[in-house]
N, C-alpha and C positions, 0 to 999 in steps of 0.2 A: 531501488529506492528512489525516495521524492526529490530532488535536488532544490524543488522549489518549497519544502519544509525540513530547513538544515538545522532547526533548534526549538525548542517551546518553551514558554516563559515558566519563570518558578518563582513563588511568594516565598521569601526567608520568612517574613510574618505568620502564613500560615504554616510552614513549616514546624517553627520554634511554639506555635500555641494550638497545635493540630493533633489527633489521634494518636499521631505515626511518633510520636511520643512516650505513648505507652509502652511502646513494643522495642525487644532489643536493639543493639547495634545491627546485627545478621538481618535482623528483618528489615532494617530501614536498608542494609545495602540491598536485599534482593528487590525491594519496592524501587528504588531507584533504577536495579536492572531490566525490571518489568516495564516502566514509565520508559525506557528507552528503547527498547523492543515494540513498546504499543503505539508509538512515534511512529518508528520507523515506516512501520507495517500500516501504517494509517487507519490505526483505530481496531483494523482486524488481527486480533490474537489469540488462539485456539487455548483454552486451559490445558492441553494434552502438550502442544507441541513447548509450552511456557516451565511444566513442572519437565519435559526431558530434559530442555536446555538448561534451563536455570538452578533446578533443585534435583538434578542425579537420579531424576525418576519417582521424588517422594513426593506424593499427593500432599503431604499435614505440614508440607514448610511452609504451605497459601493459606494454613488454617486462619492463624494470627492476623493477617492482614485482612481477611475475613469477614474476620468476628467484629473487627473496630472500623469494618467499614470504607478501609482504605481501598478497597479492590472490593467489583461484584465481579458473581461468576455468570454467568445468562446465557442459559441456551449452549451449553459446552464452548463460550468465549468470554474473556476475562476484557471487564469493562470498568473504566478510568472515567470519573466524571470530566474531571476539571481538562483533562486532555482532549476529551471528546468534542467538549466545547470548544475549546481549540482552533479542532478540525471544523468543527461546523464552522467556525466563524470564517476561515480562511476559504471556505465552499461559496460562502454567502458574499463575500467579498469581490472572489472569481466569476460568480453570474453575475455580480452588479457593474464589474468591468466590461463584459460580453455586450451587457443591455447599453450601458453607455457608448460603446463602439458602433452599434448598431444603430443608434440615434446618431450622433456625427454623420455617419455615412448616411442617412436620411438628409440631414441639411446639407451636408453638401452636394448631396443631387440637385434638394431642388435653389440653391445656389449657382448651380452648373446652368440649370434650365433658364434663369430669369435673366442672368447675366446678358449685356448686348454685342455679344460674340457673334463670328460667323457661323455657319453651320460645324464647318471642318473643325473649328477651334472648338466649339460648344462639342460634339462629339468626343473628340480628345479630353478634354476636359472630363469631363462626367465618366468616361471609361477610365480614365487616372484614379479619378475618386473612388470610383467603386473598385477599383482592386487595391486600393490601399487598405478600402475599409477592410474587406473580404479577409487580406492576410492577417488585418491586425484584430479579425473576432476571432479568426481560428484561432490563433496564438491565444488569447484570453481565455478561450472555449475548449484550450485542448484540456484533454485529461490528464490527468496523474496516475502513472500504469506502472504500476507494483512490479518490480522484478525479484524472484525469491532468493531465500538462501541456500546454500546446497544442506542444509540438516534437515529444512523444510520439504526440500524437494522427496529426499532418503525414506524421511517418514513419510508421508504421501506413497508414494510405489510403496512402500513396506503395508503400510494399512489395505495396500489394494493387492498384497499377495507375489510383490515384484520385488526380485533382487536389489541390493545394493549396489551390485556394479550396475545394474541397469541404469538407477536413479542417477548414479554419477556422471555415466555416461550423457545421458539424454541433459543434464545439468550443463557440462563442459561443454557439449555441441553448440547452445543458445549462447553461453555464456560466451563464446570466444567469439559467437555473431552477434554479440551487443541484443539478444534477445530478439533476435530477425527470425524468419522461419526461411527455408530452402526458396522459395520466390520474393526474398528480401521484404517482407510485411513484418511489421512489429508484432509481437507476440501479447496480445492483449490480455489472453487469459491462459497463464501457463497449467492448470490445471486441466481447460477443457483439451489444452495443445499436449500434453499428455494421456489423455484418455484418448485422445482421437490419432493419435502418430505413434507413441510409444509405446501405449500398451497393447498393440495388435502386433509390435513388431518383436515385443519380447517373451522368452518362454514364463508362462506362467507360473508356480510352485503353491504350495499351500503356506494359505495364508497362519503369519505365527499363533499359539493359543496365549503367550503371556500380552497383557493388556499394555506394557508399556516395557520397551524393549530401548537398548543403548545404541543411539545411532550412529557409533563408532564401532560398532563388532563387525567382523568380518564378514558373519554372516547374519541378516535379517531373521 
């Protein structure tokens, strides 16, 4: 989860006067759950995962929200417009801060070159400015790395024909190591890591025939 985005903006006026008021209390509660899941996953929420985790495998549960265009499903993923706008706004601000840090670095370099200092002091000042600017730029440009939940790891293993036990084993390994691999590198793409490491080590089984299976059953 992204610590940089602990909460999203919620406008009571839009809630009171929007299409959401045409729906049942159950649908309203489901929408809030979907919003929380959507935000914690930085806008990447497969419809299948939402149905499994929030709707007990009942795909019809999302129908009312889709009919009233409270949510949309695009290419198998849920899309919530007002949350996506906020996520894009955060990205724009992050990029702007990175640019400002770079511009500030360049200004400090010019000042260091023009100051009437001895060669040794000028070099030291320039080196310090450059180091500070690089650290600041890296901090601002640092990408948000998403770490998955146990149920989506299980679902991903299940969809690729591997057992729940294999998924739990892989998840626990990375969770205990703060999602760093055996070389102490941050896992930036967990699905790629599962394919490259764990799928090769675990015994493959036949994929289940049902489209949706419970994430919490003993056998996938």
